[in-house]
C-alpha positions, 0 to 999 in steps of 0.5 A: 062042640062049643064056640071056644072049642071051634076056635081052638079046632081052627087054630089047629087047622091053621097048623095044619096048612102050615104044615102042609104048605112047607111040605108043598115047598119042599117038593116043588123044590126037588122037583125044579131041582130035577127039572134043572139037572134035565134042562142041562142034560145032566142024568137024574143019578145020585152020582151025577147030581152030587157031582155038580156044584152045591151052589148049582142046587142052592140058587135054584133051591132059593129061586123057588122059595123066593118066587113062592114067597113073593107071590103069596105075599102079593097075593096077601097084599091084593087081600088086605081089604078083607071080605069086600075085596074077594067078594068083589073079584067074583063078580059081587055086587053089594046089596044095599040095605033099602033095596025094595027088590023082594028077593033081596029083601028077603035075603037081607031079613034073614042075614039080619036075623042071624046075625042078632041071633049070633049076637053079631053086627050085620054083615054086608051082603054081595050078589053073584050072577050066577045061576048055581046054588051057592054061597059064602063067608069071607073076610079076616075076622068078624068085623070085616066080613061079608056074606056072597049069595049066588042069583041061583040061591035067591031063584030056587030057594025058599026061606027055610032053606035060605035060612039054612045056608045063610046059617051055615055061612055065619058059623064059618063067621063064628068058627074062625074058618074065614082066616084060615080060607084067606090064607089057604088063596094066598099060600096057594097063589104062591104055590101055583105061581110057578106053573104060571111062569111056564105058561108065560115062557111057553107063549113067548117061546111061540114067537120066539126065533132064537135057536134055543126056542126049542129048548126054551119051550122044553123048559116051560113044559117042564115048569108047566107039569112042576106047576101041575104039582102045585095044583095037586098039593094046592087041592090036597092042601084044601081037602085036609083043611076044609072038608071037616070044617063043612060038617062043623058048619052044617051042624052049627046051621041046625043049632042056630035054625033049630031045624035040619030041614032047611039046610038039608033040602038045600043041598038036596036042591043042589044035587037035582039043579042043573047048574048044581053049586059050579061057579064060572068066575074066573076067581072061583078055582082059588076060592072054591073051599069058601063055598057051601057047595063044591064048584066043580067036580073034583076026585073024592081025595081032592074035594074041598067038600064031602059029597053032598050025600054025606052032608045031607045023611049027616043032617038026616040019618034016615034019608034014603033018596037021591040028590039027582032027583032033589031028593024028594024021597027019604024021610026027614028027621027034624033036628038031627040030635044037633040042637034043642027046639027050646031056647032054654031057661035064661043062664044064671051062672057064669058058665051058662052066660059065656055058653051062649056065645056062638049058639044062636037063638033064632027065636029070640032074635025074631022076638027082638026084631018084632019089638024093635020100633019100626021108625027106628029099625027103618032108619038103621037101613038108610045111609042118612037116617043111620047117622042121624040115629047113630048120633042121637043114641049119643046126645045127652039127656041134660037139655043144655048140654043136647041142645050144644050138641045138636048145634054142632051136628047141625054146623058139621054134619052132611046136609039132611043128617041133622034133620033125621036127628031131631026126628029120631031123638025121642024115639031113641031116648024112650028105647032102652041101651039093649034096643039100642044095642040092636039097632047099632048092629042093625046099622052096621052094613048101612054105615059101611055104605058111605064112601071114605070121606063121609065115614071120616066125618060120620067118625069124627063127629061121633067121637065129639058128641061122645067127649062133648060133656067131658067124660065118656060113660060106659054106654057110650064107651060100648057103642064107640067100641063096637062101631069103631072096630066094625067101621075101621075093619071095613074103611082102613084095614082089618083087624088081624090078632093071632092068638098065641098067648097061652097064659094070664102070666103076662096080662095080669095088670090087663086082667085086673083092669077089667075085673076092676072095671066090672066090679066097680059097677056094682054095690060090692066091688071088693068081693065082687072082684075077688070072685073073678080073681079066684075064678082065674087062680090069680092074686090081684087087687082090686084097682081104685078107679075114680071114674070110668077111665075107657082110655084104660080099658081100651089098651088093656082090652087090645092086648087081651084080644091076643089070648088063646080061645080057651083063655079068653072063655076063661077070662069072660067068665071071670068078667060074668062071675063078677057082675052076677056076684052080688046077684044082680046084673046091673045096666052098666055091667051087662053094657060092658059084657057085651063090649068086652066080648065083642071087643074079644071077638066072641060075640054074646047075643043080646037076648041072652043079656035081657035074660040075665037082667031080667 
């Protein structure tokens, strides 16, 4: 299954979630009406129920629906901060990017390596103080995603096993599972709220001296019973939506790491560990479907995860061991048929370019990191130096303009940042665009450690540097687009797109803008443009662009973000076809493909761009 198929499957799971939620609400409405009938002393026979005024049952039904709706909306509002809110609710503490604790340093290195392999900016990492082996990914989108890791995972897993677990979580980020998971939390909060009302009434009636105390307690107990019905439906919904996504995430982890042994051995260690993958945090129950492993024992029908043995055998079909002994017996199967051990030749067709999205190239990521300048890489991990690094990327090569820009940084940036900018500038100017984009992705979690005030100041300064010479070039646009997309989601609000547009007919002008921008970066714009238009079977005309209109491009991309996954795939293939039409991928086209794909939440790995350019 490729990236776009996984996205489509996630959309189908969203529809299933909506259907199951509707069925659960209807069931709770019926149960609550029956409870009310019993509380009023009305028999449960159809004739007796029908004898009551219809307004009675309508009032009760609307009340139930209203309570569920308000509770769900309230939960949505509490989760509007995205992944970091969920991580903090589970007791997670952010791991700073410049930490020198060996365990944490290794974890950050693994996460960084996996993000680069997937073509994603590096997400922040939270440490959960629990002794069990578990992990999760949370957020509305790739922009606000975070990774959470239990302390037991760091204590008990080796690097290969840790890499397998992290790869599993990255697949949830790429496959669109996180948004489904947040919706489940919010919707189930509404379903379970009726039971919480019952518990509240029961505690209140215990201290009541009213003569109706017994009736109040009976009603409270009845609501608790209805609440248990909500719990039943909630666990059923989690199981129906989540279980198969875990198998897909396991398979994707093997694709990323090119080995099944890491994730398989991590699953075996969960089975042999006393604490297993259990989570004790109070908020864990509502988030049980987020985790790498089951947080508590459920019946098979209600389990949010497949049994450990089934997951291990899917990875290693010849395994005959037992999770009780940590899986020490039984054979291993290498890559288990999920992925090739080699990264294959560089893509040279539009389809092969786009097919790299979501696949992950761990060996290429290691090569990129090894080739990265150590001073710049270290700078990307320090909050002060990271700001200086980004400012240095925006300094113009023209000496007079550069001098004026540096003066502006000295006047407006935080103390200490200007000196870092000047020190890093020669190394930045000697780097390629691909290396700078790599460093940009590495700096994202560091910049997310800024305070809101620091972010606002940094963002304003970066914008001024970009337009300082009264023009915006392609690389500046890509840098600002990626940076703004990531940091806005963290500091302001996550980006939420529904992906409901299923036809290019409503997007003709936007498609024309995108293809024209890419085509004008080549030597044969007219022919290149029509190559992409024909691939989409659209009758379009090349737009006349006297300069790089970044504002028009941004507006077009904001609308195109609402395309369904299969149409995003077609659009990206058309862009790649335009770029490759003259047989050469120009540097600006390389950068544009990266920026367009990132904006559409379809990240292209950097190493693949380098392969095409070569």
